[in-house]
Each structure stands twice: as structure tokens, then as C-alpha cells.
RORO-193782 format. One record per residue: residue in three letters; z, y negated, x negated of N, C-alpha, C, O in turn. Coordinates in pm, 1 decimal. Atoms other than C-alpha are relative to their C-alpha. Example, Ala and Ser with C-alpha at 12.3 -4.5 7.8 and 13.67 -1.06 7.14 Angstrom:
% RORO-193782
REC   rest         nw         nv         nu        caw        cav        cau         cw         cv         cu         ow         ov         ou
REC    ALA        0.0      119.0      -89.0      780.0      450.0    -1230.0        0.0     -120.0      -90.0       66.5     -118.1     -193.6
REC    SER       -6.0      119.0       82.0      714.0      106.0    -1367.0       73.0     -109.0       77.0       89.9     -219.8       26.1
***
This chain:
% RORO-193782
REC   rest         nw         nv         nu        caw        cav        cau         cw         cv         cu         ow         ov         ou
REC    MET       23.7       50.7      134.1      878.6     7278.4     2376.3       24.2     -149.5       -1.1      -13.5     -219.3       93.0
REC    LYS      -22.7      144.4       10.5      988.3     6934.6     2258.9      -20.3      -44.3     -144.5        1.8       31.6     -238.9
REC    ILE       22.9       58.6      131.1      902.3     6706.3     1969.0       85.6     -124.8      -12.2       87.4     -209.2       77.3
REC    ILE      -85.0      115.0       27.5     1143.6     6455.6     1818.3      -70.6      -85.8     -103.4     -104.7      -37.9     -211.5
REC    ILE       74.6       90.2       86.4      976.6     6153.6     1661.0       77.4     -129.6      -20.3      173.3     -158.1       51.4
REC    GLY      -56.9      131.6       23.3     1067.3     5813.6     1517.6      -80.7     -107.3       70.2     -172.4      -77.9      146.9
REC    ASN       69.2      113.9      -60.1      953.0     5466.3     1620.5     -150.3       13.4      -18.1     -198.2       39.5     -128.5
REC    LYS      145.0      -17.8        8.4      583.8     5479.7     1702.0      -66.4     -110.5      -81.2     -174.0      -89.7     -137.2
REC    ASN       60.4      107.7       77.3      518.7     5146.3     1536.7        2.4       26.6     -149.2      -87.4      -17.2     -221.1
REC    TYR      -21.3      -12.6      144.0      643.6     5256.7     1195.6      -13.4      141.9      -55.8      -44.9      158.0     -173.7
REC    SER      -16.8     -135.3       54.3      669.7     5635.0     1165.7     -133.3       74.1      -12.6     -182.6      133.2       83.4
REC    SER      130.2      -63.0       24.0      350.1     5767.4     1009.9        7.1      151.8       13.6      -83.7      213.8       69.0
REC    TRP      -11.4     -145.5       -9.8      475.4     6123.9      983.1       16.9       43.7      144.3      -31.8      149.7      183.8
REC    SER      -13.4      -31.6     -142.9      574.9     6117.6     1349.4     -134.4       -2.0       69.4     -161.3       81.6      155.6
REC    LEU      134.4        5.3      -58.2      220.7     6014.7     1440.1      -74.4      129.9      -28.0     -139.9      184.3       60.9
REC    ARG       68.9     -126.0       33.5       86.8     6320.2     1256.6       52.5      116.2       83.3      -25.1      194.3      138.3
REC    GLY      -57.1     -109.9      -78.3      328.4     6556.9     1427.1      -34.8       -9.7      147.1      -63.9       91.0      211.6
REC    TRP       31.1       21.8     -141.1      265.5     6403.6     1768.4     -146.2       31.5       29.1     -176.7       95.4      129.8
REC    LEU      141.8      -31.0      -19.3     -113.4     6422.2     1729.8      -24.5      150.9       -8.2     -106.4      205.1       66.1
REC    ALA       13.9     -146.0        9.2      -81.1     6785.7     1622.5       43.6       66.1      129.9      -20.3      160.2      177.1
REC    ALA      -46.4      -56.0     -126.7      118.2     6858.1     1936.7     -100.9      -25.2      111.3     -125.4       62.7      194.0
REC    LYS      103.2       29.7     -100.0     -144.3     6684.1     2150.4     -121.7       89.6      -19.7     -178.6      140.0       77.1
REC    GLN      117.1      -81.4       29.5     -422.8     6874.9     1976.0       20.5      145.5       41.2      -75.3      215.4       74.1
REC    SER      -27.6     -139.3      -36.7     -250.5     7204.3     2051.9      -32.0       27.5      146.3      -61.2      141.4      182.7
REC    GLY       22.8      -18.8     -142.2     -300.4     7148.2     2424.2      121.0       51.6       75.2      114.5       70.5      196.7
REC    LEU     -121.8      -48.6      -62.6       52.0     7271.4     2492.9       80.6     -116.4       55.9       76.6     -227.0        2.1
REC    SER      -85.1      103.7      -55.8      290.1     7076.3     2711.5      127.4      -11.4      -82.9      179.3       88.4     -132.8
REC    PHE     -121.6       19.9       78.1      588.8     6922.4     2536.3       73.3     -124.5       49.0       13.9     -217.5      103.5
REC    GLU      -83.8      116.6      -26.4      876.3     6683.2     2590.2        5.9      -84.6     -126.7       15.4      -31.4     -237.3
REC    GLU       -1.9       92.6      113.4      878.4     6376.0     2366.5      132.3      -74.8       -3.1      171.9     -135.7       96.3
REC    ILE     -126.8       70.0       17.6     1206.0     6235.5     2232.0      -13.8      -94.6     -118.9      -43.6      -51.4     -230.2
REC    VAL       10.7      100.2      105.4     1203.3     5911.2     2032.0      139.4      -34.6      -50.4      228.1      -69.0       27.6
REC    VAL     -126.0       36.5       64.2     1487.0     5849.6     1785.7      -26.2     -124.4      -84.5      -98.0     -115.0     -184.1
REC    PRO       25.9      122.2       76.6     1490.2     5487.0     1660.1       47.2       13.5     -144.6      163.2       46.7     -169.2
REC    LEU      -33.7      -11.8      140.9     1482.6     5487.1     1279.6       83.1     -119.2      -46.1       54.3     -233.5      -10.4
REC    TYR      -80.2      103.2       66.5     1748.3     5292.0     1087.9       69.9      -95.1       96.5      105.0     -206.8       58.4
REC    GLY      -73.4       80.8      -95.1     1912.3     5159.1     1404.1      149.8        8.7      -23.5      195.4       69.1     -120.7
REC    GLU     -145.0        3.8       16.3     2283.1     5103.0     1454.5       61.8      138.5       -5.1      159.8      160.9      -76.1
REC    ASN      -56.6     -134.8       -8.1     2344.5     5468.4     1532.4      -77.3      100.8      -83.3      -67.5      221.3      -60.5
REC    TRP       88.9      -88.7       73.2     2099.8     5607.9     1277.6       76.1      106.9      -77.1       41.1      224.7      -69.7
REC    GLU      -73.8      -97.3       79.9     2353.8     5772.7     1046.4       62.4      106.8       88.2       63.1      224.9       53.2
REC    ALA      -56.7      -98.2      -92.8     2525.2     5935.9     1341.5     -108.1       87.1       60.8      -89.1      207.0       81.5
REC    SER      109.9      -76.0      -60.8     2191.5     6036.2     1491.8      -49.6      110.1      -93.0      -88.7      217.3      -46.9
REC    LYS       48.9      -99.9       95.5     2094.4     6220.7     1173.7       85.9      124.9       -1.1       40.6      231.4      -43.1
REC    GLN      -88.6     -115.0       -3.4     2392.5     6448.3     1221.8       -2.8       71.9      134.3       66.9      171.3      154.6
REC    ASP       12.8      -63.2     -131.2     2294.5     6531.2     1579.3      -57.6      138.9      -14.9     -138.0      164.0     -104.7
REC    GLY       42.7     -138.7       13.2     2234.7     6899.3     1638.7     -150.0       19.7        1.0     -200.9      110.0      -65.4
REC    GLU      144.2      -21.4      -14.3     1867.9     6856.4     1729.2      -78.9      -41.7     -123.4     -186.3       13.2     -147.8
REC    ILE       74.3       40.2      120.2     1763.9     6680.0     1407.5       71.8       37.9     -128.8       24.8        6.3     -238.1
REC    ARG      -74.2      -43.8      118.6     2021.3     6828.0     1172.6      -78.8       96.1      -87.2      -66.9       88.0     -209.5
REC    PRO       72.2      -94.2       86.3     1789.4     7110.0     1055.0      -89.2      -66.4     -104.6     -114.3       -8.1     -210.1
REC    SER       88.5       68.1       94.5     1563.4     6853.6      884.2       73.3     -103.9      -83.5       10.4     -183.4     -153.4
REC    SER      -82.1      101.9       66.8     1851.2     6647.9      740.7      -33.6     -140.2       50.5      -27.8     -237.6      -24.6
REC    GLY       24.2      128.7      -62.1     1758.5     6370.4      980.3     -140.7      -51.8      -12.3     -167.8     -164.9       27.9
REC    LYS      138.6       44.9       12.8     1387.7     6353.0      900.6      -78.6       35.8      125.0      -54.7      138.8      187.9
REC    VAL       87.6      -25.2     -114.0     1126.8     6326.8     1174.5     -143.7        9.7      -51.1     -177.7      -48.2     -154.2
REC    PRO      -21.6      -63.2     -129.6      920.2     6473.7     1326.4       58.1      140.6      -12.4       55.1      203.4     -118.2
REC    LEU      -43.2     -138.6      -14.9     1074.0     6798.9     1441.3      -58.1       55.2      128.7      -79.6      -17.8      225.5
REC    LEU       48.9      -70.3     -118.2      942.0     7053.4     1687.5       98.7      109.6       35.0      132.7      193.0      -49.0
REC    TRP      -82.7     -108.2      -51.8     1169.1     7270.8     1898.5      -82.2       78.7      101.1     -136.8       22.0      195.8
REC    ASP       70.3      -89.4      -91.2     1008.5     7569.2     2070.0       96.6      112.5       34.4      102.4      214.4      -34.4
REC    GLY     -107.1      -94.6      -29.1     1288.5     7756.1     2241.6      105.5       -7.6     -109.4      161.0     -114.4     -135.0
REC    GLU      -98.7       -3.8      108.6     1520.3     7864.3     1959.6      -62.2      -27.9     -136.0        8.3      -35.8     -236.6
REC    THR       69.7       24.0      126.7     1256.4     7797.6     1693.9       -6.9     -149.0      -27.5      -44.3     -227.3       59.9
REC    VAL       10.9      139.7       40.6     1274.7     7469.6     1504.1      -91.3       -8.2     -121.6      -77.3       68.7     -216.7
REC    VAL       94.8       20.5      109.6      995.7     7347.3     1277.3        1.6     -148.5      -34.8      -18.5     -233.3       52.1
REC    TRP        6.3      139.1       42.4     1015.0     7028.6     1072.9     -106.4      -14.2     -108.6     -156.4       84.8     -162.2
REC    ASP      112.3       35.8       87.9      763.2     6854.6      845.5     -129.8       11.2       80.1     -158.2      113.4      142.5
REC    SER      118.8        7.1      -85.2      437.2     6750.7     1007.0     -103.0      107.7      -32.3     -168.9      158.8       58.3
REC    LEU       96.6     -103.9       35.5      222.6     6997.6      812.0       46.1      135.6       51.4      -34.1      212.8      104.0
REC    ALA      -52.8     -126.3      -52.5      449.5     7288.6      900.9      -14.3        6.5      151.1      -44.8      112.0      206.7
REC    MET       15.8        3.9     -144.8      441.4     7177.7     1263.4     -142.9       30.3       40.6     -166.9      107.5      133.4
REC    MET      139.6      -22.2      -34.9       63.6     7169.0     1268.7      -39.1      146.1      -21.1     -110.2      204.2       60.8
REC    GLU       33.1     -139.9       26.7       37.2     7513.2     1112.6       65.8       92.6      102.4        5.6      191.3      144.8
REC    TYR      -67.8      -79.5     -102.1      293.6     7653.7     1356.5      -76.8       -4.4      131.3      -97.0       98.3      196.1
REC    LEU       75.4       14.5     -124.5       98.9     7514.7     1650.8     -136.2       68.2       -8.1     -183.0      126.6       89.6
REC    ALA      129.3      -66.7       18.2     -230.0     7641.9     1507.4       14.4      150.4       15.9      -73.7      215.5       72.0
REC    ASP      -24.7     -143.3      -16.8      -80.3     7991.6     1491.2       15.7       35.5      147.6      -23.9      144.0      190.1
REC    LYS      -23.8      -29.1     -141.3       16.6     7965.2     1857.9     -127.1       -6.8       83.6     -146.1       74.5      174.1
REC    VAL      114.1       25.8      -89.2     -312.1     7836.3     2001.3     -134.8       38.5      -60.7     -236.6       34.7        8.4
REC    GLY      126.7      -34.3       64.4     -575.6     7945.4     1750.3      -37.1     -104.5     -103.2      -39.0     -224.0      -73.7
REC    ARG       21.7       91.5      111.7     -663.6     7793.9     1415.5     -128.4      -81.3       14.8     -140.2     -189.6      -42.4
REC    ASP      125.4       73.5      -18.0    -1013.3     7690.8     1524.5       19.6     -131.0       75.8      -66.1     -219.2       70.1
REC    ARG      -27.4      124.6      -70.2     -856.5     7422.1     1740.1       29.2     -113.8      -98.7       11.2     -231.4      -66.8
REC    PHE      -38.0       99.6       99.7     -744.1     7246.0     1421.4      -94.8       -5.8     -120.3     -116.7     -112.9     -176.9
REC    TRP       75.0       -7.3      125.4     -969.1     7360.6     1137.3     -146.5       32.7       24.8     -178.4      102.7      120.9
REC    PRO      142.5      -34.9      -13.7    -1348.1     7378.6     1090.5      -20.5      151.2       -9.0       52.4      220.4      -80.1
REC    LYS       29.7     -143.6        4.0    -1496.1     7722.7     1148.6      -70.2       39.4     -128.1      -48.1      149.1     -179.4
REC    ASP       72.3      -27.7      123.1    -1722.5     7702.8      844.9       97.0        9.7     -117.4      184.1      -75.8     -133.5
REC    ASP      -92.3      -22.9      110.8    -1548.2     7840.0      534.2        3.5     -116.8      -97.8      110.8     -158.7     -141.0
REC    THR        6.8      108.5       97.3    -1668.5     7562.1      304.4       62.9     -126.8       55.0      138.6     -194.4      -14.7
REC    ALA      -59.4      118.0      -63.3    -1577.1     7285.3      546.8      150.6       16.1       14.0      226.5      -77.9       -9.8
REC    ARG     -143.2      -24.1      -17.1    -1240.5     7445.4      616.8       73.5      -11.8     -132.6      185.3      -63.3     -137.1
REC    GLY      -61.5       12.4      131.4    -1167.0     7468.2      245.0       19.6     -144.8      -39.3      123.5     -180.9      -94.6
REC    MET      -12.7      141.6       32.1    -1233.6     7098.7      201.6      102.7      -66.7       90.1      183.1     -147.4       43.5
REC    ALA      -95.2       60.4      -93.0    -1037.8     7004.6      512.9      143.4       33.8      -39.3      230.7      -53.0      -35.6
REC    ARG     -134.6      -39.7       42.5     -735.1     7201.5      394.0       41.7      -76.2     -125.7      156.3     -119.8     -137.5
REC    SER      -31.1       71.8      123.7     -754.9     7037.9       52.1       30.9     -146.5       28.5      123.6     -202.8      -29.6
REC    MET      -23.4      139.9      -35.4     -777.2     6689.8      204.4      135.3      -17.7       67.3      208.5     -111.9       36.7
REC    VAL     -129.1        8.9      -68.1     -479.8     6753.1      430.9      113.9       17.1     -100.0      212.1      -56.9      -95.4
REC    ALA     -104.5      -23.0       99.8     -274.0     6890.0      141.3       16.1     -120.6      -92.1      128.1     -159.1     -125.7
REC    GLU       -7.2      117.4       86.6     -363.4     6592.0      -78.4       63.9     -117.4       74.2      145.1     -189.9       16.7
REC    MET      -59.8      107.3      -77.8     -274.9     6348.3      198.8      149.9       22.3       15.7      228.0      -72.8       13.3
REC    HIS     -140.7      -34.0      -20.6       54.8     6528.4      250.9       84.6      -27.8     -123.9      203.2      -58.9     -111.9
REC    SER      -79.3        5.3      122.8      159.5     6505.9     -114.0      -30.5     -118.4      -91.0       40.4     -138.9     -189.5
REC    SER       47.4      100.8       94.4      -20.4     6209.0     -269.7       -0.6     -140.6       60.6       57.4     -164.8      166.5
REC    PHE       21.7      137.6      -44.4     -109.7     5839.2     -234.6      131.4      -76.9       15.7      152.3     -148.5      113.6
REC    GLN     -130.9       64.6       -8.1      240.9     5714.7     -310.5       -9.1     -152.0       -5.8       69.5     -220.8       59.4
REC    ALA       12.7      145.9        8.5      125.0     5363.4     -401.5      -39.0      -58.9      135.0       16.2     -160.4      177.2
REC    LEU       41.3       47.4     -132.7      -50.2     5320.8      -66.3      116.4        6.9       97.5      138.9      -87.0      173.9
REC    ARG     -114.5      -14.0      -90.1      254.4     5451.0      119.7      102.7     -109.8      -25.7      156.5     -168.9       68.0
REC    SER     -103.2       95.7       37.0      487.1     5218.5      -71.4      -40.2     -143.5       30.8       39.8     -220.8       83.7
REC    GLU       43.8      138.2      -16.2      280.0     4901.3      -57.2      -46.2      -32.4      141.3      -49.7     -149.1      180.6
REC    CYS       55.2       22.0     -134.4      143.3     4948.8      294.2       71.0       87.4      103.1        8.8      177.0      160.2
REC    PRO      -67.9      -77.2     -104.3      411.4     5089.4      526.6      -72.9      -16.1      133.7     -126.3     -122.7      164.4
REC    MET       70.6        8.7     -127.7      266.8     5171.0      865.7       71.0      -98.2       92.5      192.8      -92.1      109.7
REC    ASN      -50.2       94.9      -98.4      310.8     4887.9     1115.5     -116.2      -26.0       95.6     -200.0     -112.8       71.3
REC    VAL      115.0        1.8      -89.9       76.1     4935.7     1408.9      -22.3     -138.6       58.9     -136.4     -181.4       75.9
REC    ARG       12.0      128.8      -68.9      150.5     4598.0     1567.8      -43.3     -115.0      -91.3      -96.0     -215.5      -43.5
REC    LYS        9.9      113.9       92.4      118.8     4382.9     1256.0     -135.9       -7.0      -68.5     -201.0       95.2      -90.6
REC    ARG      116.8       22.3       85.1     -176.5     4229.7     1068.5       44.7      -87.5     -116.8       95.5     -197.9      -97.6
REC    PHE      -44.6       68.8      120.4     -107.1     4125.0      709.3     -120.8      -65.5      -66.7     -199.7        1.8     -133.1
REC    GLU      113.9       71.4       56.6     -355.8     3858.6      603.7       20.9      -23.4     -149.8      131.5      -52.4     -195.4
REC    GLY       -5.2       30.1      142.5     -439.6     3818.6      236.5       70.1      103.2      -84.7      109.8       72.9     -197.2
REC    PHE      -65.9     -104.4       78.5     -286.9     4147.4      123.6      -82.8       34.8     -122.6     -203.8       55.4     -113.3
REC    GLU       65.8      -34.9      125.2     -368.7     4223.7     -240.5       65.3      125.0      -57.7      176.3      117.7     -110.3
REC    PRO      -60.3     -123.1       52.0     -310.2     4586.1     -341.3        4.5        1.3     -152.5      -76.1      -63.4     -219.4
REC    SER       -5.8      -20.7      144.1     -204.8     4682.5     -690.5     -116.6       88.0      -44.1     -187.5      144.4       39.3
REC    GLU      107.6      -85.1       51.0     -448.1     4866.8     -914.8       22.5      146.0       39.7      -72.3      218.0       71.0
REC    THR      -30.2     -138.2      -39.3     -270.6     5193.1     -837.4      -30.7       21.5      147.3      -84.0      125.6      185.7
REC    CYS       30.1       -9.8     -143.2     -297.9     5126.7     -465.1     -150.4       -3.9       23.7     -201.6       68.1      109.4
REC    ARG      146.4        3.8      -11.0     -666.0     5034.9     -506.1      -60.1      137.0      -32.8     -156.3      180.2       30.8
REC    ALA       48.6     -133.2       36.3     -717.6     5372.4     -674.2       22.7       98.5      114.1      -62.4      183.1      141.4
REC    ASP      -26.3      -85.0     -116.9     -553.5     5544.9     -376.5     -103.1      -25.8      109.6     -156.9       68.0      168.4
REC    ILE       96.2       36.4     -104.4     -779.9     5355.6     -135.8     -138.5       54.4      -32.9     -206.6      109.8       53.4
REC    LEU      131.1      -49.6       41.5    -1090.6     5443.3     -336.4       -8.3      151.3       13.0     -110.2      204.4       57.2
REC    ARG       -2.2     -145.7      -11.7     -991.3     5809.2     -349.5      -14.7       42.7      145.9      -91.0      134.3      176.7
REC    ILE        8.1      -33.5     -142.3     -941.8     5819.6       27.6     -140.4      -25.6       53.7     -195.2       57.6      126.0
REC    LEU      135.2       31.2      -47.0    -1275.0     5649.9       94.0     -101.9       99.4      -54.8     -198.7      133.4       13.2
REC    THR       89.4     -100.0       59.3    -1444.7     5895.5     -142.4        9.2      131.6       76.3      -92.4      195.7      103.2
REC    LEU      -18.5     -122.6      -77.8    -1295.1     6189.6       46.2      -64.3      -12.7      137.4     -131.7       79.3      183.7
REC    TRP       61.4       21.5     -131.5    -1400.2     6042.7      379.5     -152.2        6.7       -8.9     -218.1       67.2       75.7
REC    ALA      146.1        3.6       13.8    -1752.9     5982.7      253.1      -56.3      140.1      -17.2     -158.3      173.9       42.9
REC    GLU       50.9     -135.7       22.5    -1794.2     6340.5      131.5       10.1       83.9      126.8      -83.5      155.6      162.2
REC    ALA      -17.0      -77.9     -122.8    -1652.8     6493.0      449.4     -104.0      -40.1      104.0     -166.4       45.8      166.3
REC    ARG       94.7       47.1     -100.6    -1869.9     6276.3      672.5     -143.9       38.9      -35.5     -220.1       80.9       51.6
REC    SER      138.0      -27.5       38.5    -2188.9     6328.7      470.0      -31.6      149.3        3.3     -143.4      188.0       37.3
REC    ARG       25.2     -143.6        7.5    -2150.4     6703.9      431.5       24.0       72.4      132.0      -47.1      167.3      165.0
REC    PHE      -43.5      -79.7     -115.1    -1981.9     6811.0      754.6       17.0      -80.2      128.5       68.5      -27.0      226.9
REC    GLY      -29.7       85.0     -113.4    -1976.8     6520.3      998.4     -108.0      -12.4      104.8     -100.8     -100.5      190.4
REC    ASN      111.7       15.2      -93.6    -2296.9     6579.2     1192.2       36.3       26.4      145.8      -33.5      -19.0      236.4
REC    GLY      -32.0      -40.0     -136.5    -2120.1     6718.6     1497.3       77.3     -101.3       80.6      112.6      -73.8      195.3
REC    GLY      -76.9      100.0      -72.3    -1937.9     6399.1     1593.4       44.7     -110.8      -93.1        5.0     -112.3     -209.6
REC    PRO      -36.0      118.0       78.3    -1774.6     6076.3     1470.4      117.9       19.0      -94.0      155.8      -73.9     -165.3
REC    TYR     -121.6      -20.5       78.6    -1476.1     6236.0     1296.8      -33.5       61.3     -135.9     -149.8       90.9     -163.2
REC    LEU       25.3      -38.2      138.7    -1435.1     6354.7      937.5      -83.9      126.4      -11.3     -175.0      134.7      -93.7
REC    PHE       76.1     -125.5        1.8    -1563.4     6704.8     1008.0      -73.7       19.3      132.5      -89.9      131.4      180.7
REC    GLY       75.3       -4.0     -125.4    -1755.6     6618.2     1322.4       92.5      -13.2      119.6      100.1     -119.6      181.1
REC    THR      -93.8        2.6     -112.0    -1499.3     6709.7     1587.2      140.5      -30.1      -50.5      173.2       -4.6     -166.4
REC    PHE     -136.9       38.8       34.5    -1140.3     6586.6     1590.0       79.7      122.5      -41.3       75.3      225.8       25.4
REC    GLY      -75.8     -114.4       48.5     -911.2     6811.6     1388.8      109.2      -39.4      -97.0      154.1     -154.0      -99.3
REC    ALA     -116.1       16.3       87.9     -643.8     6852.1     1124.0      -15.2     -116.8      -96.9       79.3     -193.1     -116.9
REC    ALA       19.6      108.0       96.6     -795.5     6612.7      870.7       16.2     -136.6       66.3       75.2     -227.2        7.5
REC    ASP      -14.1      126.6      -72.3     -816.3     6334.4     1129.2      145.8      -26.6       35.7      192.4     -140.4       29.2
REC    ILE     -142.3       13.5      -31.3     -457.4     6398.9     1233.7       75.5      -54.4     -120.0      160.5     -142.3     -105.9
REC    PHE      -75.7       40.3      117.5     -337.2     6356.4      878.0      -43.4     -133.7      -57.7       35.2     -199.6     -125.7
REC    PHE       44.1      131.3       48.1     -546.2     6050.6      797.4       13.9     -108.5      106.0      -18.8     -224.2       79.3
REC    ALA      -16.7      100.0     -105.1     -468.1     5875.8     1127.8       88.9     -116.8      -43.1       53.5     -231.7      -16.6
REC    PRO      -80.8      113.8       44.6     -183.5     5670.1      974.3      -69.7      -85.3     -106.1      -42.6     -205.0     -116.2
REC    VAL       76.2       77.4       97.8     -417.5     5566.6      692.3      -94.5      -96.1       71.6     -109.8     -211.2       30.9
REC    VAL       84.7       88.1      -81.0     -659.4     5430.5      951.1       81.8     -119.3       48.0       36.3     -233.3       39.6
REC    SER      -86.6      107.6      -46.5     -371.4     5229.2     1095.5       35.0      -95.7     -113.5       33.7     -217.4      -95.0
REC    ARG      -33.2       84.6      114.7     -272.2     5103.3      750.5     -118.9      -86.6      -41.3     -103.5     -206.4      -65.2
REC    PHE      118.9       76.8       40.0     -626.8     4999.6      660.9      -25.1     -115.3       97.6      -65.9     -223.8       56.1
REC    ILE       18.5      105.5      -99.5     -646.3     4801.6      986.3      108.7     -106.2      -14.7       79.1     -225.7      -13.7
REC    SER     -111.3       94.7        7.8     -302.1     4643.0      950.4       -8.9      -89.1     -123.0       20.9     -208.4     -116.7
REC    TYR        3.9       75.8      125.7     -356.4     4537.4      589.1     -140.6      -54.0      -29.8     -167.7     -105.4     -138.3
REC    GLU      135.0       56.1        6.7     -719.2     4440.4      650.9      -72.5       42.3     -128.4     -131.2      -39.8     -198.9
REC    VAL       66.8      -55.9      117.4     -852.7     4667.3      377.5     -150.7        0.2       24.0     -197.3       49.1      126.9
REC    ALA      146.4        1.8      -11.5    -1225.0     4611.8      319.4      -54.5      139.8      -23.9      -22.4      203.5     -124.2
REC    VAL       55.3     -135.1       11.1    -1418.1     4934.3      377.8     -150.5       -5.9       27.4     -197.4      -97.1       95.5
REC    PRO      143.7       -4.5      -28.4    -1787.9     5029.4      381.0      -26.6       38.4      145.4       63.9       80.1      217.6
REC    GLY       36.3      -18.6     -139.1    -1976.1     5071.5      706.8       33.6      135.8       57.5       80.0      145.3      171.1
REC    PHE      -26.0     -134.0      -54.2    -1939.5     5447.5      740.9      148.7       16.2       29.8      186.3       78.9      128.8
REC    ALA     -144.6       -9.9      -19.9    -1560.8     5416.0      703.4       43.8      -84.2      118.6      130.8      -43.0      195.2
REC    ALA      -31.7       84.8     -115.4    -1544.4     5129.9      953.2      -34.4       71.0      130.4       40.6       62.2      227.7
REC    ALA       39.8      -72.5     -120.1    -1732.3     5344.0     1206.1       97.7      113.8       29.4      134.0      137.3      144.6
REC    TYR      -98.0     -108.1      -18.3    -1494.8     5635.7     1149.3      132.3      -56.6       50.8      192.0       -2.1      143.7
REC    MET     -125.5       60.7      -41.3    -1191.3     5408.6     1180.1       -5.5      -46.4      145.1       92.8      -32.9      218.0
REC    GLN       14.5       42.1     -138.7    -1323.7     5266.3     1506.0        9.4      118.9       94.9       74.5      111.1      199.1
REC    ALA       -6.8     -120.2      -83.2    -1373.4     5616.4     1647.0      143.6       49.5       10.2      188.4       89.8      117.5
REC    MET     -139.4      -43.4       -1.6    -1019.0     5706.2     1548.3       85.2      -94.4       84.0      164.9      -49.6      166.4
REC    TRP      -82.2       99.4      -69.9     -867.8     5384.1     1682.0      -22.3        7.6      150.4       70.5      -15.1      228.1
REC    GLU       33.1       -5.2     -142.2    -1046.7     5429.0     2016.5       28.2      135.9       63.6       13.3      151.3      184.9
REC    HIS      -33.8     -131.0      -56.5     -944.4     5794.4     2057.0      112.2      -18.0      102.3      204.1      -96.9       80.2
REC    GLU      -95.2       21.2     -109.5     -744.0     5826.9     2379.0      144.2       21.6      -44.6      234.0      -48.3        2.4
REC    TRP     -137.5      -23.4       44.3     -438.6     5967.1     2200.5       48.6     -112.7      -89.9      164.5     -153.2      -81.9
REC    MET      -37.2      113.8       82.9     -440.9     5689.9     1942.1       27.7     -122.6       86.7      121.8     -197.4       60.6
REC    GLN      -21.4      112.9      -88.9     -472.8     5434.2     2219.7      134.6       11.1       71.5      203.8      -89.0       90.3
REC    ALA     -130.0      -20.3      -64.5     -171.7     5586.0     2394.9      113.7      -30.0      -97.7      214.1      -90.5      -60.2
REC    TRP     -101.8       26.1      103.1       27.6     5572.3     2069.3        9.9     -150.1      -26.7      120.1     -204.3      -35.3
REC    ILE        2.8      144.6       26.9      -78.3     5211.3     2002.9       68.7      -76.4      112.4      150.2     -165.2       87.2
REC    GLU      -60.5       68.3     -114.2       17.6     5101.3     2353.6      151.1       18.0        0.0      225.8      -76.6       25.0
REC    ALA     -144.2      -25.5        3.1      357.8     5267.3     2322.1       67.4      -77.3     -112.7      178.6     -127.4      -95.9
REC    SER      -58.6       72.4      112.9      416.6     5107.9     1981.0       13.5     -148.7       32.0      110.6     -212.8       -8.2
REC    GLU       -4.1      141.9      -37.0      338.2     4763.9     2121.3      110.5      -29.3      101.1      157.9     -142.5      110.4
REC    ASN     -104.3       18.7     -100.9      593.7     4816.9     2398.4      139.9       29.2      -53.5      238.6        8.7       17.2
REC    GLU     -131.4      -26.3       58.8      874.3     4919.9     2162.4       72.6     -131.0      -29.6       10.6     -229.9      -68.8
REC    GLU      -80.8      119.1       26.7     1157.2     4670.2     2125.0       58.7        0.9     -141.5      102.7     -103.1     -190.5
REC    TRP      -64.8       -9.8      130.7     1281.6     4795.9     1787.8      -82.9      -67.7     -108.1     -205.8      -59.9     -107.3
REC    VAL       64.7       63.6      114.4     1201.1     4598.7     1473.5       73.6       42.6     -126.6      196.1       32.6     -134.3
REC    ILE      -56.6      -32.9      130.8     1257.1     4721.3     1118.3      -46.1     -106.8      -96.6     -161.5     -105.1     -139.5
REC    GLU       37.3      119.3       73.2     1260.5     4402.6      913.3      -66.9       29.6     -134.0     -156.5      -44.0     -175.5
REC    GLN       54.6      -30.0      130.9     1180.6     4568.1      580.6     -148.1       36.1        3.6     -216.3       32.1      -98.8
REC    TYR      141.5      -35.8      -15.0      841.7     4675.4      717.9      -81.9     -111.8       64.3     -197.7      -91.9      100.9
REC    GLU       67.0      110.1      -66.6      754.3     4335.8      862.2      -58.9     -101.7      -96.6     -127.3     -194.9      -54.1
REC    THR       54.0       92.5      101.2      667.0     4158.1      535.0      -60.5       80.5     -113.6      -23.0      195.5     -136.1
REC    VAL       59.4      -62.0      116.1      453.7     4240.1      234.2       80.0      -37.9     -122.7      101.9     -156.3     -148.3
REC    SER      -81.3       28.4      118.5      658.8     4272.1      -82.9      -87.4      -44.7     -116.1      -36.4      -73.1     -224.5
***
């Protein structure tokens, strides 16, 4: 099994797919394809990433190819057991699925104004009203998950799972853009940032030589 991802410093969707692969417990080969580099257009036509029209991440499992981070996570959950990713409690699982789906399809202002840049800290960032609404919505979701289902550990639903995988890039964005958050959110973000897999991703991103200039300044 192998997973094809983009630059670890910038590729939020790659982080989700990679964390899902780590959570599965299965061994996999990791292939990094630099985004928007000199050979990017040619790379998108390569046989291994052609099925997704050049989008990352992709998962190859023998002859099976799965693209899109949510599809990858669901594929892996089918292979190793859904309890590894989702809460066992029906009510908690329903909320976790809804949060993951909303994260997958929403929060366009946050994505646009705060591209993921693990290495960078943007001082004095002022989000738009639409972006502020996205931030408030995310914090509200985190607060409900933690208060209702977080007794079993420091993560959204207690133990590390699908919801944490999908909000991991948001944690990185909040840190990079120095978003002010209440204490419970700061504690959750610290737990996420200190997770061994996040630390491995952060270290790798800091060692990358690639720079995408458009993600290095606040517009």
C-alpha cells in the first residue's frame, strides 16, 4: 500500500489522508509530490496520480486506487474496522460523522484566507467577517464534542479519531495565524500539536526545501 501526498508544509488534504493511513495501523509507502513545482503539470499526468486529475492525496492498495481524503479514510476503516476511526456510541458517532462531513465541504473563507503553512506565523492577521463566522462555528463544534463526548481523553471525542484527523489542519491554521481561542480549545490544540504523528509531520515540513510563495504572505 502506498499514499501519494503533497508538500507537508502546505497540503492540508494530504495531512488528513496521511493521518488516516497512520490511524489504520497498516504499513504504507509514502511518496511526496511537490505541489506547483517546475514539473507539476507533467507530474499531474503521471500514471499514479492521473486517476484523481492530479489532486492529492491518493491511496494505492494493490490495483485499487482511492482518492479524496474522506474516501481514503472510509476505505481504510472498512479494512481495519470502523471503531478504529469512529466513536462506538451511536450519538457520538452521528455527531462525529456530521463534523467530518461539514469540515470536508465547508469553511471556504477560512481555507481561502488562511492557507495551511506549518512553518509560518502570521502576526496581526485580521480575518474577514465570513472567516470569523467559520472560526466561531468550528469552536462551537469543538466545544460541543468536548463537553458531551470528550471525557475519555484530550481529543474531540475522547480518543483520537476521524474528527481529529479532519480538523488537524485547522489546528495548524489557528496556530499559524495566531487565532485567539478559549482555554478548552487551546488545550485541545496543544494535545493535537503534541501528538506523535503531528510532531513527525511538523518536523518533516520544517525540513522541506520547497516554498510556495503564494502561501507565504497574507493577502
